[in-house]
ZATIRO-864697 format. One record per residue (C-alpha): y, z, x; residue in one letter; chain. Coordinates in nm, 4 decimals, always signed. Layout:
<recs>
Y,Z,X,A,A
...
</recs>
This chain:
<recs>
+7.8583,+11.1834,+5.8813,M,A
+8.1666,+11.2522,+6.1211,V,A
+8.4229,+10.9804,+6.1496,D,A
+8.3907,+10.8039,+6.4602,Q,A
+8.6491,+10.5328,+6.3973,S,A
+8.8829,+10.4455,+6.7182,P,A
+9.2246,+10.5115,+6.7481,R,A
+9.4530,+10.2096,+6.6219,N,A
+9.5462,+10.0379,+6.9531,P,A
+9.9580,+10.0190,+7.0077,M,A
+10.0877,+9.6616,+6.9863,P,A
+10.2323,+9.5655,+7.3517,E,A
+10.4219,+9.3083,+7.5183,Q,A
+10.1802,+9.0650,+7.7195,N,A
+10.1812,+9.1452,+8.1148,A,A
+10.3056,+8.7960,+8.2107,D,A
+10.5744,+8.7961,+7.9569,E,A
+10.7100,+9.1417,+8.0419,R,A
+10.7282,+9.1465,+8.3809,I,A
+11.0118,+8.8843,+8.3270,T,A
+11.2238,+9.1126,+8.1235,N,A
+11.3346,+9.4786,+8.0970,F,A
+11.2309,+9.5057,+7.7159,S,A
+11.0178,+9.7845,+7.6045,E,A
+10.6527,+9.7275,+7.6925,V,A
+10.4898,+9.9191,+7.3847,T,A
+10.6160,+9.8029,+7.0490,L,A
+10.5402,+10.0743,+6.8038,G,A
+10.3309,+10.1112,+6.5044,Y,A
+10.3963,+9.9129,+6.1945,T,A
+10.3972,+10.1391,+5.8728,V,A
+10.0585,+9.9860,+5.7875,E,A
+9.8957,+10.1083,+6.1328,Q,A
+10.0924,+10.4192,+6.1407,A,A
+9.9097,+10.5140,+5.7834,I,A
+9.5876,+10.4101,+5.9029,A,A
+9.6038,+10.6274,+6.2305,E,A
+9.7321,+10.9445,+6.0289,A,A
+9.4313,+10.9180,+5.8188,N,A
+9.2240,+10.9677,+6.1302,R,A
+9.3327,+11.3386,+6.1440,C,A
+9.1032,+11.5718,+6.0355,W,A
+9.4123,+11.8292,+5.8999,Q,A
+9.2203,+12.1070,+6.1025,C,A
+9.2841,+12.4701,+5.9346,K,A
+9.3288,+12.5824,+6.3015,K,A
+9.5127,+12.3118,+6.4619,P,A
+9.4539,+12.3290,+6.8511,Y,A
+9.7298,+12.0513,+6.8892,C,A
+10.0081,+12.2771,+6.7583,V,A
+9.9055,+12.5135,+7.0364,A,A
+9.8985,+12.2323,+7.3197,G,A
+10.2798,+12.1297,+7.2214,C,A
+10.5389,+12.2881,+7.4508,P,A
+10.7833,+12.2926,+7.1393,V,A
+10.5106,+12.3809,+6.8852,N,A
+10.5416,+12.0814,+6.6774,V,A
+10.3907,+12.1339,+6.3099,D,A
+10.1703,+11.8174,+6.4222,I,A
+9.9170,+11.8141,+6.1201,T,A
+10.2011,+11.8734,+5.8746,R,A
+10.3736,+11.5777,+6.0067,F,A
+10.0755,+11.3435,+6.0291,I,A
+9.9713,+11.4497,+5.6777,G,A
+10.3268,+11.3498,+5.5471,Q,A
+10.2864,+10.9942,+5.7591,I,A
+9.9612,+10.9786,+5.5680,A,A
+10.1406,+11.0183,+5.2200,Q,A
+10.4065,+10.7444,+5.3302,S,A
+10.6757,+11.0600,+5.3255,D,A
+10.8123,+10.9521,+5.6327,F,A
+11.1391,+11.1420,+5.6055,V,A
+10.9457,+11.4168,+5.5612,G,A
+10.7396,+11.3790,+5.8462,A,A
+11.0893,+11.3046,+6.0743,Y,A
+11.2348,+11.6641,+5.9237,Q,A
+10.9110,+11.8547,+6.0200,T,A
+10.9120,+11.7328,+6.3765,I,A
+11.2977,+11.7854,+6.4184,T,A
+11.2498,+12.1406,+6.3014,T,A
+11.1303,+12.2457,+6.6182,T,A
+11.1779,+11.9116,+6.8481,N,A
+11.5465,+11.7626,+6.8757,S,A
+11.4371,+11.4577,+7.0586,L,A
+11.1091,+11.3019,+6.8993,P,A
+11.1634,+10.9515,+6.9522,A,A
+11.2033,+11.0045,+7.3419,I,A
+10.9011,+11.2400,+7.3448,C,A
+10.6853,+10.9935,+7.1896,G,A
+10.7501,+10.7381,+7.4333,R,A
+10.7467,+10.9681,+7.7469,V,A
+10.5684,+11.2863,+7.6955,C,A
+10.2122,+11.3087,+7.8497,P,A
+10.0117,+11.4078,+7.5151,Q,A
+9.7045,+11.3112,+7.6742,E,A
+9.7069,+11.6136,+7.8639,T,A
+9.8914,+11.8339,+7.5947,Q,A
+9.8061,+11.8097,+7.2332,C,A
+9.5817,+11.5119,+7.2349,E,A
+9.3980,+11.6686,+7.4891,E,A
+9.3091,+11.9886,+7.2436,V,A
+9.2535,+11.7485,+6.9389,C,A
+8.9434,+11.8239,+6.7695,V,A
+8.8616,+11.4553,+6.7531,R,A
+8.8591,+11.3944,+7.0936,A,A
+8.5414,+11.6094,+7.1315,R,A
+8.3601,+11.3506,+6.9078,R,A
+8.5482,+11.0099,+7.0428,G,A
+8.9198,+10.9622,+7.0528,E,A
+9.1995,+11.1697,+6.9852,A,A
+9.4615,+11.1240,+6.7060,V,A
+9.7518,+10.8999,+6.8699,A,A
+9.9932,+11.1986,+6.7922,I,A
+10.2513,+11.0940,+7.0351,G,A
+10.2241,+10.7207,+6.8745,R,A
+10.2868,+10.8792,+6.5454,L,A
+10.5553,+11.0960,+6.6399,E,A
+10.7502,+10.7812,+6.7995,R,A
+10.6681,+10.6076,+6.4491,F,A
+10.8326,+10.8715,+6.2595,A,A
+11.1376,+10.8883,+6.4528,A,A
+11.1791,+10.5267,+6.5032,D,A
+11.1110,+10.4623,+6.1154,W,A
+11.4072,+10.7429,+6.0596,F,A
+11.6510,+10.5850,+6.3063,L,A
+11.6127,+10.2709,+6.1593,A,A
+11.6143,+10.3698,+5.7569,N,A
+11.6732,+10.6908,+5.7014,G,A
+11.9515,+10.8574,+5.5471,D,A
+12.1180,+11.0526,+5.8224,K,A
+12.4239,+11.2005,+5.6223,T,A
+12.1883,+11.3779,+5.3658,S,A
+11.9662,+11.4911,+5.6749,L,A
+12.2676,+11.6476,+5.8368,V,A
+12.3684,+11.8012,+5.4955,A,A
+11.9998,+11.9313,+5.4182,S,A
+12.0090,+12.1335,+5.7421,T,A
+12.3794,+12.2225,+5.7705,S,A
+12.4375,+12.5945,+5.8458,I,A
+12.7554,+12.8288,+5.8655,T,A
+12.9297,+12.8530,+6.2017,P,A
+12.8494,+13.1927,+6.3674,N,A
+13.1750,+13.2264,+6.5455,G,A
+12.9883,+13.2100,+6.8699,H,A
+13.0449,+12.9667,+7.1716,R,A
+12.7924,+12.8649,+7.4332,V,A
+12.8609,+12.6183,+7.7228,A,A
+12.5619,+12.3737,+7.8560,V,A
+12.5410,+12.2273,+8.2349,V,A
+12.3631,+11.9187,+8.2251,G,A
+12.2751,+11.6703,+7.9333,A,A
+11.9341,+11.6099,+8.0015,G,A
+11.6282,+11.7041,+7.7848,P,A
+11.6370,+12.0971,+7.8724,A,A
+11.9925,+12.0989,+7.7864,S,A
+11.9839,+11.8947,+7.4968,L,A
+11.6855,+12.0816,+7.3652,T,A
+11.8656,+12.4145,+7.4281,C,A
+12.1975,+12.2627,+7.2656,A,A
+12.0249,+12.1285,+6.9580,G,A
+11.8264,+12.4655,+6.8798,D,A
+12.1815,+12.7143,+6.9356,L,A
+12.3488,+12.4655,+6.7306,A,A
+12.1284,+12.5049,+6.4154,R,A
+12.1586,+12.8400,+6.4712,L,A
+12.5541,+12.8247,+6.3800,G,A
+12.6849,+12.8051,+6.7638,Y,A
+12.9802,+12.6154,+6.9120,A,A
+12.7918,+12.4638,+7.2062,V,A
+12.9905,+12.2240,+7.4410,T,A
+12.7672,+12.0313,+7.6863,V,A
+12.8846,+11.9544,+8.0193,F,A
+12.7633,+11.6154,+8.1675,E,A
+12.8677,+11.4781,+8.5323,A,A
+12.7663,+11.1223,+8.4418,F,A
+12.9769,+10.9056,+8.1945,H,A
+12.6752,+10.9357,+7.9488,V,A
+12.4548,+11.1961,+7.8092,A,A
+12.0814,+11.1769,+7.8835,G,A
+12.0042,+11.2635,+8.2448,G,A
+11.6970,+11.1824,+8.3708,V,A
+11.6215,+10.9952,+8.0256,L,A
+11.9004,+10.7621,+8.1222,V,A
+11.9316,+10.7379,+8.4972,Y,A
+11.5535,+10.7914,+8.5981,G,A
+11.3101,+10.6236,+8.3358,I,A
+11.3525,+10.2319,+8.2772,P,A
+11.4279,+10.0628,+7.9784,E,A
+11.0983,+9.9090,+7.9388,F,A
+10.9434,+10.2780,+7.8955,R,A
+11.2545,+10.4265,+7.7282,L,A
+11.5257,+10.1997,+7.5472,P,A
+11.8748,+10.3418,+7.6400,K,A
+11.9511,+10.2891,+7.2709,T,A
+11.6952,+10.5539,+7.1586,I,A
+11.8471,+10.8126,+7.3670,V,A
+12.1888,+10.7472,+7.2346,A,A
+12.0636,+10.7505,+6.8869,Q,A
+11.9269,+11.0508,+6.9689,E,A
+12.2187,+11.2061,+7.1313,V,A
+12.4287,+11.1061,+6.8343,E,A
+12.1935,+11.3235,+6.5933,E,A
+12.2997,+11.6216,+6.8036,L,A
+12.6671,+11.5368,+6.7901,I,A
+12.5859,+11.5093,+6.4208,A,A
+12.4873,+11.8492,+6.4117,Q,A
+12.8128,+11.9934,+6.5738,G,A
+12.7185,+11.9699,+6.9393,V,A
+13.0413,+11.8727,+7.1532,E,A
+12.9667,+11.6620,+7.4457,I,A
+13.1913,+11.6387,+7.7693,K,A
+13.1046,+11.3640,+8.0016,T,A
+13.2216,+11.2848,+8.4002,N,A
+13.2587,+11.7092,+8.4289,T,A
+13.0893,+11.7995,+8.7411,V,A
+13.0203,+12.2038,+8.7132,V,A
+13.0657,+12.3475,+9.0380,G,A
+13.3486,+12.1221,+9.1192,R,A
+13.5418,+12.0287,+8.8008,T,A
+13.4675,+12.3502,+8.6524,V,A
+13.2820,+12.6632,+8.7676,S,A
+13.0243,+12.8885,+8.6058,I,A
+13.2828,+13.1753,+8.6077,D,A
+13.5444,+12.9617,+8.4620,E,A
+13.3249,+12.8634,+8.1493,L,A
+13.2582,+13.2596,+8.1178,L,A
+13.6281,+13.3467,+8.1703,D,A
+13.7290,+13.0735,+7.9168,S,A
+13.5369,+13.2179,+7.6094,G,A
+13.1938,+13.1123,+7.6483,Y,A
+12.9525,+13.4020,+7.5913,E,A
+12.6972,+13.2574,+7.7731,A,A
+12.5795,+12.9507,+7.9915,V,A
+12.2634,+12.7489,+7.9985,F,A
+12.1882,+12.5411,+8.3374,I,A
+11.9784,+12.2583,+8.2924,G,A
+12.1226,+12.0304,+8.5559,S,A
+11.7915,+11.9170,+8.6646,G,A
+11.6478,+11.8311,+8.9883,A,A
+11.8366,+11.5159,+9.1225,G,A
+11.8574,+11.5634,+9.5065,L,A
+11.5845,+11.2962,+9.6419,P,A
+11.3199,+11.4163,+9.9300,S,A
+11.2356,+11.2182,+10.1956,F,A
+10.9506,+11.1752,+10.4666,L,A
+11.1170,+11.2724,+10.7475,G,A
+10.9568,+10.9386,+10.9638,I,A
+11.1654,+10.7347,+11.1974,P,A
+11.3263,+10.4552,+11.0054,G,A
+11.4322,+10.6289,+10.7006,E,A
+11.7879,+10.5367,+10.7852,N,A
+11.7265,+10.1653,+10.8125,L,A
+11.8949,+9.9187,+10.5389,L,A
+11.6545,+9.8337,+10.2709,G,A
+11.5006,+10.2013,+10.2338,V,A
+11.5838,+10.3872,+9.8898,Y,A
+11.5120,+10.6831,+9.7497,S,A
+11.3638,+10.6375,+9.4148,A,A
+11.6732,+10.7959,+9.2444,N,A
+11.9125,+10.5734,+9.3812,E,A
+11.7040,+10.2718,+9.3031,Y,A
+11.6104,+10.3946,+8.9594,L,A
+11.9689,+10.4777,+8.9157,T,A
+12.1124,+10.1625,+8.9898,R,A
+11.8654,+9.9858,+8.7669,I,A
+11.8860,+10.2108,+8.4805,N,A
+12.2080,+10.3605,+8.4495,L,A
+12.4242,+10.0857,+8.6403,M,A
+12.2286,+9.7945,+8.5101,K,A
+12.1548,+9.6250,+8.8691,A,A
+11.9050,+9.3836,+8.6617,Y,A
+12.1965,+9.2176,+8.4890,L,A
+12.4104,+8.9401,+8.6256,D,A
+12.6954,+9.0472,+8.4668,D,A
+12.7336,+9.4107,+8.6378,Y,A
+12.8489,+9.4746,+8.9916,D,A
+12.6160,+9.7108,+9.1014,T,A
+12.3104,+9.5247,+9.2420,P,A
+12.0367,+9.6620,+9.4345,V,A
+11.9489,+9.4141,+9.7602,A,A
+11.7000,+9.1224,+9.6541,P,A
+11.3651,+9.1923,+9.8002,A,A
+11.0392,+9.0099,+9.7997,T,A
+10.8210,+9.2482,+9.9400,R,A
+10.8183,+9.6211,+9.8565,V,A
+10.6565,+9.9364,+9.9207,A,A
+10.6482,+10.2216,+9.6885,V,A
+10.5725,+10.5642,+9.8712,I,A
+10.4456,+10.8172,+9.6358,G,A
+10.2009,+10.8375,+9.3074,G,A
+10.3481,+10.9954,+9.0231,G,A
+10.5419,+10.8654,+8.7394,N,A
+10.8779,+10.8109,+8.9381,V,A
+10.6602,+10.5949,+9.1885,A,A
+10.5059,+10.3995,+8.8999,M,A
+10.8383,+10.3350,+8.7391,D,A
+11.0084,+10.2121,+9.0565,A,A
+10.6992,+10.0094,+9.1526,A,A
+10.7411,+9.8247,+8.8006,R,A
+11.1278,+9.7856,+8.8198,S,A
+11.0844,+9.6120,+9.1496,A,A
+10.8094,+9.3612,+9.0027,R,A
+11.0566,+9.2633,+8.7298,R,A
+11.3086,+9.1920,+8.9773,L,A
+11.0755,+8.9573,+9.1466,G,A
+10.8844,+9.1309,+9.4228,A,A
+10.5626,+9.1918,+9.5426,E,A
+10.4751,+9.5472,+9.4948,V,A
+10.2283,+9.7978,+9.7015,T,A
+10.2264,+10.1452,+9.5826,V,A
+10.1063,+10.3571,+9.9338,V,A
+9.9579,+10.6854,+9.8041,Y,A
+9.8234,+10.9409,+10.0641,R,A
+9.5164,+11.0543,+9.8145,R,A
+9.2874,+10.8615,+9.5896,G,A
+9.2746,+10.6879,+9.2718,E,A
+9.1677,+10.9986,+9.1124,N,A
+9.4439,+11.2223,+9.2298,E,A
+9.7302,+11.0073,+9.1078,L,A
+9.9453,+11.2514,+8.9242,P,A
+10.1274,+10.9486,+8.7455,A,A
+10.0367,+10.9131,+8.3604,R,A
+9.7010,+10.7129,+8.3171,A,A
+9.9048,+10.4563,+8.0807,E,A
+10.1619,+10.4194,+8.3517,E,A
+9.9325,+10.3262,+8.6050,V,A
+9.7339,+10.1149,+8.3546,H,A
+10.0457,+9.9358,+8.2837,H,A
+10.1611,+9.8999,+8.6596,A,A
+9.7960,+9.7139,+8.7405,K,A
+9.8394,+9.4647,+8.4937,E,A
+10.1593,+9.3782,+8.5795,E,A
+10.0600,+9.2765,+8.9270,G,A
+10.1437,+9.6084,+9.1220,V,A
+9.8721,+9.6604,+9.4031,Q,A
+9.7693,+9.9865,+9.5404,F,A
+9.6685,+10.1291,+9.8963,R,A
+9.5188,+10.4800,+9.8523,F,A
+9.4299,+10.7015,+10.1042,L,A
+9.7142,+10.5951,+10.2921,S,A
+10.0317,+10.7552,+10.4475,N,A
+10.3148,+10.6182,+10.6258,P,A
+10.4251,+10.7208,+10.9980,V,A
+10.7257,+10.5021,+11.0391,S,A
+10.9671,+10.2123,+10.9070,I,A
+11.0301,+9.9400,+11.1536,N,A
+11.3346,+9.7120,+11.1376,G,A
+11.5005,+9.3829,+11.2988,N,A
+11.7788,+9.3562,+11.5298,E,A
+12.0136,+9.3771,+11.2244,N,A
+11.8669,+9.7229,+11.1561,R,A
+11.6961,+9.5495,+10.8056,K,A
+11.3619,+9.6737,+10.6894,V,A
+11.0686,+9.4688,+10.8457,T,A
+10.7409,+9.6422,+10.8395,T,A
+10.6035,+9.9834,+10.7189,I,A
+10.3556,+10.1657,+10.9713,E,A
+10.0569,+10.3342,+10.8064,C,A
+9.7437,+10.5501,+10.8898,I,A
+9.4617,+10.5954,+10.6628,E,A
+9.3474,+10.9041,+10.5378,M,A
+9.0327,+11.1078,+10.4161,Q,A
+9.0346,+11.3954,+10.1687,L,A
+8.9350,+11.7135,+10.2965,G,A
+8.9252,+12.0423,+10.1041,E,A
+9.1133,+12.1585,+9.8119,I,A
+9.4547,+12.3118,+9.8738,D,A
+9.7260,+12.5063,+9.7085,G,A
+9.8143,+12.2136,+9.4402,S,A
+9.4444,+12.2099,+9.3305,G,A
+9.3550,+11.9027,+9.4719,R,A
+9.1678,+11.7876,+9.7846,R,A
+9.4190,+11.7394,+10.0909,S,A
+9.4576,+11.4433,+10.2620,P,A
+9.3693,+11.4167,+10.6729,Q,A
+9.4398,+11.1636,+10.9146,I,A
+9.1735,+10.9110,+11.0503,I,A
+9.2580,+10.8856,+11.3959,P,A
+9.3000,+10.5348,+11.4905,G,A
+9.3124,+10.3774,+11.1401,S,A
+9.6823,+10.2835,+11.1724,E,A
+9.7969,+9.9396,+10.9960,F,A
+10.1264,+9.7933,+10.9024,S,A
+10.2593,+9.6089,+10.5736,I,A
+10.5254,+9.3424,+10.5887,D,A
+10.8273,+9.4510,+10.3508,V,A
+11.1653,+9.3810,+10.3115,D,A
+11.2427,+9.7200,+10.0863,A,A
+11.0978,+10.0773,+10.1083,V,A
+11.1189,+10.2875,+9.7945,I,A
+11.0549,+10.6921,+9.8642,V,A
+10.9444,+10.8411,+9.5431,A,A
+10.7954,+11.1554,+9.6990,I,A
+11.0003,+11.4187,+9.4327,G,A
+11.2990,+11.5893,+9.4106,T,A
+11.4822,+11.8990,+9.4489,T,A
+11.7926,+12.0688,+9.2735,P,A
+12.1354,+11.9791,+9.3702,N,A
+12.2585,+12.2999,+9.5794,P,A
+12.5916,+12.2783,+9.4017,L,A
+12.5899,+12.4932,+9.1526,I,A
+12.4205,+12.7693,+9.3240,A,A
+12.6642,+12.7449,+9.5927,A,A
+12.9554,+12.7813,+9.4149,T,A
+12.8349,+13.0515,+9.1631,T,A
+12.8079,+13.4425,+9.3311,E,A
+12.4946,+13.6526,+9.2271,A,A
+12.2929,+13.3460,+9.1183,L,A
+11.9694,+13.3846,+9.2710,Q,A
+11.7398,+13.0598,+9.4518,V,A
+11.4123,+13.0353,+9.5740,D,A
+11.3019,+12.8800,+9.8984,S,A
+11.3054,+12.5291,+9.7522,H,A
+11.6646,+12.5887,+9.5932,G,A
+11.5539,+12.6278,+9.2280,C,A
+11.6902,+12.8701,+9.0443,L,A
+11.4810,+13.1964,+8.9714,V,A
+11.4770,+13.3069,+8.6118,T,A
+11.2574,+13.5510,+8.4119,D,A
+11.0168,+13.4369,+8.1679,E,A
+11.2963,+13.4028,+7.9036,H,A
+11.5173,+13.1931,+8.1271,G,A
+11.7742,+13.4933,+8.2059,A,A
+11.8945,+13.4059,+8.5817,T,A
+12.0188,+13.7097,+8.7845,S,A
+12.3370,+13.6507,+8.6707,K,A
+12.4414,+13.8449,+8.3423,P,A
+12.5140,+13.5633,+8.0542,G,A
+12.3652,+13.2677,+8.2713,V,A
+12.0221,+13.1039,+8.1879,F,A
+11.8506,+12.8278,+8.2932,A,A
+11.5382,+12.6059,+8.2409,G,A
+11.3753,+12.2750,+8.3147,G,A
+11.3786,+12.0917,+8.6466,D,A
+11.6257,+12.3077,+8.7806,I,A
+11.3982,+12.6217,+8.7654,V,A
+11.0542,+12.4500,+8.8073,T,A
+11.1333,+12.1347,+9.0355,G,A
+11.0345,+11.8183,+8.9361,A,A
+10.8332,+11.8200,+8.6054,A,A
+10.7750,+11.6478,+8.2988,T,A
+11.0405,+11.6173,+7.9996,V,A
+10.8658,+11.7786,+7.7279,I,A
+10.8049,+12.0774,+7.9557,L,A
+11.2239,+12.0908,+8.0325,A,A
+11.2448,+12.0697,+7.6517,M,A
+11.0101,+12.3767,+7.5936,G,A
+11.2257,+12.5611,+7.8510,A,A
+11.5211,+12.4736,+7.6879,G,A
+11.3888,+12.6217,+7.3820,K,A
+11.2695,+12.9451,+7.5143,I,A
+11.6227,+12.9736,+7.6529,A,A
+11.7957,+12.8965,+7.3288,A,A
+11.6013,+13.1736,+7.1720,K,A
+11.6970,+13.4193,+7.4570,A,A
+12.0527,+13.3139,+7.4585,I,A
+12.0506,+13.3773,+7.0827,N,A
+11.9355,+13.7418,+7.1421,E,A
+12.1645,+13.8076,+7.4128,Y,A
+12.4516,+13.7405,+7.2322,I,A
+12.3700,+13.8963,+6.8741,L,A
+12.2014,+14.1930,+7.0586,G,A
</recs>
């Protein structure tokens, strides 16, 4: 008889409790729960899950090690190809990658691969002997130097892979802490910053040097890095320039880009009384957009005490956000207005936001995104009373690096143009992640970092 046992649920904070704090919502498996879930894996001889992972983690092997209580071995297996397992286990969309192609998913529920990856990483970070692990994986320096721009997931992955090959890697980060979108974009309740800091420390232990407060393109240029002895440069500075709606009223007080709003909360601790970088108090907030960033902004606003409505121009089935994030948002009291699109933002005599005017939409033919395109229903205008609006409709790369680097080709969206190996139009310069693709997922950025690290190694040694 085929094993039809359901996957083990993840313990989490009650919704009524968690909207009063910024602590992590999901609490992680216990040892007993992790072993029980690992034993659901059929240990396929042809593991489709590995092919479904952008960084090709040996999934069946590490899950088998968890089933045998070899948690150190599981962590070592994962980190052979993934430098950030505790992060990936929390924020990667496993349901559309490794778990989607899990054989068990065809006959019930997939193995909880992401939860088990998180367990292995968390267990090791709390209990493992980091000194012995670093010693067991230490290699001889090869005498070559590489510079990495930005300290987000693509850059950290590229840096980690190159360090394991013996390169002296220096990461240049504009902010005062490393992590990129992991620290400024993803809220504490989804990804605790201590986890990011721990995984960054693991990379430093492998020899990666990180220089913060360095704006490449201002403090130092790409050409200056190449002239100073770095044999290659990887650009992984992300897509941090927010997009706006282009409607009247977006310059009113109380209108935020999701980037600013989340950066103030996540990196500048706006939710804590002892920090001097708050967001203005709001009681009724509209969040425009339907992706993970919109869910992060909406759930953050709820924790700051606001009633929150997400306004999205397509239907619920077209939401690009992870199903888990939408589920958690609904549990926490976030309201949704689907098939609705903003047309203007209104304010009072003090230029403070008071309402947002919207119009109802209907879905037409499938467009270039593969989804049915939203079309206006004439005469269906309505308004929502608000005192803050958060625009979460996407981001594009900051043009600074392209503007200060000759021979660096960009496309019509301002993204760097690369070949399939991450090589740009400028010899010795590689790129990957959101600065190439536009805003995407953490794990896809990490995959791009791995591809570029391999190409950089071949470029320097070849």
